[in-house]
N, C-alpha and C positions, 0 to 999 in steps of 0.2 A: 542181358543177356553180361556186360562185363561181368557184373556180378558170379552169376551164375559160373564161370571158366573161372574166375578167381576163387569160387570160393569166399566162405564167411573172413571178415577185416583177415582177427589167428588164425587163420591158415596161411592170407599174403603178409602176413608180418612175423609165421616163422616161415619161409623164404625167401625174406627177403635176408633176418640171419643166418638159415645156411647158405647162403649166396656171401656175403661178409665172409664167414670162418672162413669159409673154399678157399676163395681168395686171398682174403688176409691168414689171415691166424692160421691154419693147418700146417703142422710140422715145423713153426717155425718157433727159438723160444729167448726165450729173455737172461744177459746177462746185469746182476745184483751188484753197483762192486760199494763194498764200506772199506769208509777211515778211519783206522782202529788205530794212528799214529798221533804223536802227538804234537804232528809239526802238519799243512796245507803235502796233499804229494799230488801228482798229473799226469792221468794212467793214463798209457801210451794204443793204441786200438793199429796193428796192422793184417788186412785182411789174405789171409794166402793167394795167390795166381788162383783167378779164373772162378777166386768169388766175391759177390757186389762187395764196397763196401757197408760198413755195418754208419747210420747216422750224425759220429764221426768220427774222428780219428784223432781225437785230442783232449782231455780239460783237466782241470783243478777243480779236487779235492778234496775238503773245510777236513779241517776231522769233524769225526761225529756226523759228516753226512754219507748220504749211499747217493748214487744213480743208477739205474736201469736204463739197459742197452738193450731193445730187440734184432736176432736172426734172426737170420730166413735159411730157410732149410737147404744142407749140403752146406753150409756154411764151413769155412776157417778159419782161421788166424792167433792171433796169439797180442795180450795185452800184457800188460805190467807198469809200473810205479818210475817217475822220474822222481828227484828227490832234492835239495835241495836248488830251487828253477828259482828264475828272478825273468818276472814282463815284466812290458810297462804294461801303461792305460788300451794301445790297440795289441798287444797282444805278438810284440814281437823281445824276443831275451831268448836265453839255453836255460839249461838245471845238468847240477853234477854231478849226478849220477846218470842213466838213461835217455840222454838226449838223446834225442831221431833228429838231431844236424838240419832240424828244418828257418830256426831261426823264427820261431810258431807254438802259441800252446798248438791247436794242432798241427798233428804229424803226416797229414800230407801224403799217405803211403811207403812215409821211409822208413825201415825198423829202431829199436831200443839198440847205442854204443856200447860195446858192453863197458864192465861187466851191468849187468841187468838182471833181478829175477826173475823171466816169460813162465810166465802157465797160458796153455797151448793146445788151441779143442780141434778136432773132427766134427762137425753132426751130421748126422747122419749114417757113417762109414757103408762096412763092412757088416753083413746084417741084418741094417737098419739104427746099428748101435753108434751110441757116440766114446766117443776117440777122446781123452785128457790128459794132459800133466802137468807137474809142475817142475821146465829145470834148472837147473846150475848149470851145467855144459857151457853156457859163457859167462859163465861168473852170476855173483852175486850185490842186492845192494839191501834187498828191505825183504822181511821176514813176506810171510805170506799161506795164503790158505785156501783151497778151492772145492767145496764141497754141493753136491749136490740134490734135489731137490727135492727127491725121490729117497729114504731114508736104511735101502741097500746099498744102498750107493758108497763105495769108501769115497769120504773125507783124501786128500791131497794134502800137499805144501811140501813149507819151507820154514816151523817156528819159531826157533832162534835166531838167534842174530853171533850172526859169522863171524861182523867184524871184529867182535871181539877176544874171534879167536879165532886169525884169518892173519896170516903168516906174515912173516913181515915184506918178503920178496914179494908178494900177490897185492899187496892195499890198493890199494886209487882212492882218487876222490878226495881227500885228503881224511882218507880213515872211517868214506863215507860207503864205501863199495873193496867187491873181496876179486877180485879176478882170477880166472882157470887159469893153469895151467896152461897150457894151449895159449891163450891169451900174452899171457904174463915172456912167457918160452920159444915159444913158436913153434917144436921139434912135436916130428910126426907122429912119437913115442905119445906125443898127448894130444892130439890131432885128434889119431886114425883120421890118418890119410897117406900119398905114398903108399911104403907096404904098410905099412898100418892102416890103410883104407879095409880091414874084411876082420866082425868079429872075434874069427882066431888068430886076429895077430895082437891087434889092437887093448895091450886091457886094462883093469884101474892101474891108477899111477898115487902115488901115498897122497899127490894131495889132491884126485881127486875121494880117497878114503877116508880125507876129514870131512870134510864132506857129504861123504855117505855115510859115517858113524850122529855125524849131527841132525839128518834130516832125510834116514833113512828110505821115502816112502815121493825122493829129490828126483830127474837125473844127475849121474855124478860127471860119468863119458859119457861118449856118440855113440853104448852099445851098452845102454845099461837095460834096455825095452821091462826084462824082465819084471825088473822090480818096479816101474816108472809109471806101466804106462795104464792107467785103468777107463771100465768101459762102461754103459750105463745104458737103456733103452732110453728112449728121449725125452728129456727132461729141462727143465732151469736153476741155472746153478749163482752162485753167487761167489765170487772177491772177494778176498778180505781183506788189506794190510795189515802189519803189525795185530793181528789178531788177537792177543795176546795183552793188550793195552788200550788201555779202558781212555781215552782224553774226557769226556762228559764226566764235573768235580759229579756229574747227580750218581752216575754210575758205578759210582767206589766199592758199594756193595754188594756190585755183580764181576767183581772186580775178582776172573780169577789167576790161581797162584800162579808162578813161574817154574813151568816146569822140568822135573831131571832129564836129560841121558833116556830115560825108563823109562818116565813115562813118555817121550813123544815117540813110541818104538807103539806106545799101547793104546790103541783105535778103545777106551776107557778115554781116557783122554781127551779124547778130540770131540768122541758125545758127550761129555761134561762140561766141554767150549760150547757147543750145539746148545743145550741148553740152556748155561747162562749167558747170555750172548745173545740177551731179553732187546732189545737194543740197537743191532745188530744186526751180526748173517742173516741168522736164523730168519727175526721182523722179518729183514728185508725183504729176502725171499719172498714172505709170507704175505709181504707187503705189496708184490712187486700183481702178484695175477690177480686180485680180487679189479684191479680199472677194466680189466676189457669186458670184465665178468659187469659188472657198473657202465662200462658204455654200452655193452650189449644190451643191456634192460634196460639204461633212456630210450636206446636206438627201436626198441620195438613199444616201452610204448609211447613214445611217439611218433608211430606207425600207425598201428591199434587206435589210438587218440585220430587222426586225419582221416586215416577211412570208414570210419564212423561218423567223423563230419561231414563223408560226403553221398553217403549211404543213400540219402533222398536228390543227388540230384543224376539228373535227367542221364548223365553220360549212365554210372553206376546203376543205373532200376533196369530190372526188367519187361519197363512196358513201352 
């Protein structure tokens, strides 16, 4: 009787898989972090108000390593990389740039201390689209590239080392970071607050224009939305730190040459980076989704095998 109600083992397996996909996988996406810097970085994670925290709020990422995090539907938050960190065996310590003030590897709900390059996301926003950007509003510490898994969604980021061209009055962290004018001087016209707290009154400053000329797709000041916020239909994303670097000595032949200013404004260079980083950002994104397929296939095989072995059991018998 039970077997007649449930149908064949394959049908029941399909129903079980559908349940797992519906309750766990649907709507969520995967963020994959790849470190192409020559030194270890410690990504920080801050979830937005009203959205659940991810599985970690901070972790170490050695040169050439990648790590993926699952984010649920409607998640919002930001990521950044801490550098120059010194943590002991218990995970206690601090970082020269991007420190979150927790005194630990895990940031535990604390954000980055400026200056820090930020990747910001809102999943399933207006019209079901993802909104994402790379922001230099709080300053800069490391190059960063954000890539969507869907080819027709734009890449964004800041690919150059702004520390090399940072004005002396903005330098921070022993030259490892570059402050924003707001952070350095605190003046309303730089911070877009007070009388300057609207887009009609607050305009780009010479300092924000310096950031914008080097990284034309990144936020350079508070009201830089038009050229800095991007959207995509719900998909996975890769965040690459130091995207033009190749820490692995075995991947020298795939090393992308340092782009000129003109190339930074050209999507062709970004496309070539995507194609040439077989062991980096592109491969990491591709590697993030087969795991779920392997899990589902293994689960289906296990369920079918179990049910097949129970076909002759009295409980499943129609007699």
